C-alpha positions, 0 to 999 in steps of 0.5 A: 500500500505504501508503494503507490501512496503519493509522497504528499500522503506519506509526509502527512502520515509522518506529520500525524505520527510526529504530532505526538511530539506535542507532548514534548513541546508541552513539557518543554514549555512547562519546564522553561516556564518554571526555569524562567520563574527561577531565573526571574527570582534570581534576577530579582534577588540580584537586582535587590542586592545590586540596588542596596549595594549601589545605594550604599555605595553612592551614599558612602561615595557622597559622604567621602567626596564631601569629606575630602573636598572639605579637608582639601579646601580647609588645608588649602585655605590655611596654606594660602593664608601663610603665603598671603602673609608673605605676599603682604610682607613683600608688598609692605617692604616695597612701599617702605623702599619707595618711601626711602627713595622719595625721602632719601635726604632724610635718612643717613645711610651707612657703608655696606660690605661686600658678601665675602666681607661678612660672616657666613651664617650670620644674617647681615646686609651686603651688596654687589654691583652688576658687571660693568657698573661703576661705583659713582657718587649716585651709586654710593648715594643709592647704596646708602638709602638701601642700607636703611632697609636693614631696619625693616628686613631684619625683624621680618627675617627673624620672626618668619622661619619660612623666609630664607632671605630678602633682597633688592635689585635696582635699575642702576645695577645694585644688588642688595641682600639681607641674608645669612649667606655670604656667597659672592658672584662677580658676574651676578646681574639682578636685572637679568633674573626672572624674579626681577624681569617678572616683577618689573613687567608687572608693576604694582603687582606682587608676583610668585615665581615657579618653585625650585629646589635649592642646593640643600634639596629644599623646595623654595619659591620666590615672591617679588614686587617692583618699587618706584622712585620719586618720579614714579619710574620703576627703580627696582624690585624687592624679593624674598626666597621662602622655604616651603618645606615646613608647610609642605611637610605639614600638608603631606603629614595629614592622614585621611583614613587608611589609604588617604594622603595629601599632595601639592601640584604647582601651576605647571602640574608638577608635584612639589609635595608628596609623602614619597617626594624624597624617595629614590626614583620618585618622579615629580611629573604628575603624568607619571602617576596618573594612568587615566587619560586626560584627567591630570588637567582636571586638577588645575582647571577649576578652583576646587572639586573632586575627580575619579582617576587611577593614581599610582595604579590605584583607583582613587578619589582625588579632591583638589582646591586651588591656592589663590595666592600661587595657583597651586592645587592642594590634593587629597587622595583616597583609595576607592575600595576603602570608601565602598568596602562596606557596600561590597560587604553588604552585596556579598551577603545578599549574593550568598543568600541568593545562591542558596535559594537558587540551589533549592529551585534547581533541585525541584526542577531536576526532579521534574526533569528526571520523571519526564525523561523516563516517560518520554523515552517509552513514547519516543521508541514508538515514534521512532519505529513508525518514522523508520517504516515511513521514511524507508518507503520514501528513501529506498527509491531515491537511493536506487536513483542515486546509485544510477547517477553514480553509474552515469558519472562513471560513463555507464549511459546504458543503465536506466532506472527501473520504475517501480511506483506511480508516485512522484518518485516514479515520475522522477525516475521516468524523467531521469531516463529521458535525461539520460537519452538526451545526455548521451546525444549531447555528449556526441555533439560535444565530441564533434564540436571539440574535434572542430575546435581542435581543427580550427586551433591547428589552422590558427597555429599554422596561420600564426607561423605564416604571418610571422614568416611574412614579416622580416624576422632574420637579424641582423637584417642587412649584415653587409650594410655598415651604414644602418642597423634595424630591428623590429618585433611584434607581439600579437594579442591573439593567435594572429594580429593586425599589426605589421612592420616591414623594412626593405631595400628599395634599391642599392641606396634607399631603405624603406621602413613601414609600421602599420596597424589594421583595425580589429584583431584575429584572422580578418585583420591578419588577411587585410594586413597581408593585402596592405603590406603587399600593396605598400611594398609593391608601390614603393620605388626610388623615384615615387613620392610617398604621398602618391604611394599612399594615395594609390594604396588607399584607393586600391584598399577601398575597392575591396573593403567590404568589411569596412576595415582600415589601416593606420600606417607610417612609411619612411625611405632613407637615402643612405648617401645623403641621410635624407628621410622622406616619410608619409603618415596615414593616421599613425602614431608620431615617431621618436627621433634621437639625434646622436648624443641627444635624447629621444623626442616625439617628432610632431608631424601632421597625420593624414587620414587612415588607409581604406577609410575613404576613397579619393584621399590625398596624402602629403609626404614630409622630409627630414635629414638624419645625421650619422648616429641618429635613431628613429623609433616607431611603434603601434598604439598597442605600446602607449595604450597598454593597460594595467589592472587599475585601468591606467594607460602606459602613455607617451610620457612613460615611453619617452622616459624608458627610451631615454633611459636606454638611448645608448643601446643598439636597436636590438637591445632597445626594443626588449628593454621597452617591452620589459618596461611595458610588461612591468607596468601591465603586470597580470592584466591581459593584453588587449592589443598587438605590441609592435616596435621598430628601431632604425639607426643611421650609423654612417653615410654610404660611400658612392663610387666615382664611376668617371674615376673608375673609367 
């Protein structure tokens, strides 16, 4: 019964039997629903844990940020007040000196010693004069005025331990210093120092210079302000060097939590205070400590704030506050993990409770799964047995058909398929037998076509040899002629080509060269080439005008040109005695001329209409004179229009370059060099056109015997 049943009915039967699989679908749906509920329960617990953890973390972060920001601002304010006190002191002393300059006649000064005349380590006044400054009466008078400054400088230096010294530089070149150092430098000119130029360039303003490290390793900074004379002109600058170590030590000694610490950046982003500042190998460049991209600038862009960045390999919060007086940033850093550790502990507790609940749910699901697998195994066996019976009735005929296909693949075309049923597979077997008969007939046709193609290929091969034999191909072409050297090549794009060249002796003293290109390719072009080559050679005589030669050849070609083909051609005749070179051009490329010892250049000549293009055309010949050593290079458009894989043309410019790169070579050496450059340019791209080239070298003039002398 199954043998004659339609495939559609067989498939329906399989579907009906397999509908028992609905049971499997129901179970899977129920199981997935339970598993989904379990996953949703777990996700809910995880979400609650994350929410609690995040809320706790955010609260801790907010408190930590507020605390760090408050500490940074408080410490910055305290440090700024200390620096402001020094700034006020320098400003006050600047006003004091201006008062002395305005009322110098009211004060009696004293003679000041040079630095090396004072006791080292004891605070005292001393002076120096800049190189080139002479001690005039005015200088001595100004020194007397400055000596009075000791009364104001000494108390300030004694009362403020941060001050290292107080010194004055004047426009007249005086250097006055109140300090405990007696170092003496005869080349010292205060007017050239940055503290002087900076303050003098910002009059009526107290300035702070960049920090520096003194010879003893102490971090210092200079505060300076200009002062004026009684006429209101800048008379000089007062400055003081401040030792920052105590203040910076106090900042870095601050302890914030377990991992927190403080550090200070100057205006350029350089660390001037850090707990590890004096550790060997410590870098003051903030970029060496910050690993997060583009965050180091946040420490100096605003007055105060807090940022999150990776500092010395530790994810940290950094609060910063700007010292208004100097523009420095006082920073407080603390490890992020220390801030959020309580929140992480809470999250871990919630995660443990979630895992316990998930394990219980998975246990229940596993029990349900085990019971259903046992039940479904019995039903599955029954379904599989029925499926095998139905599938066998479908697949056995197909297997027989497959075996016959394999026999056909081995060439056994006489083995047909036995039709055993009336269903779609039986119809397929009948169609297969019909295809087998058609295939056998088709193969016989292919054999005949292949034999014909091989015959045509053999004939084309013969045609190729015939075409090559028609062109001069024996070199040297004229071994007994020392006056000339000629060489030519042709590489057809197909088995036979439409390009041709020719060279022959018109008479004993005249040499003709021909270069032509027939439109089209293949056998028709080759046959038309033979006609054109023969006509040009037959009509070329010593006395004939080359223009008349092409006029006659054109008319003859037009008479039998049913295929509407045409020829571009160039012919030249060289007089070996005089060097006169007559030529005619019918739509062909311009030749390259290379005078002896010079370069190849394209010889621009007016080209006439192509041959066989229009009957009645008139052609005009041209003439030039060649000297011994001159060369002529002629070619077809297959050279300049050679195309590479990028659809770029070889072109006249590249041809001229390769000709001149090989201009000293003989014709037989030159043409292979040009072909090699063309092949290099074209690469793997196919050749679409014939490539034909010819080179003629006029080596020496032909000697003419004097017949009268012989007589």
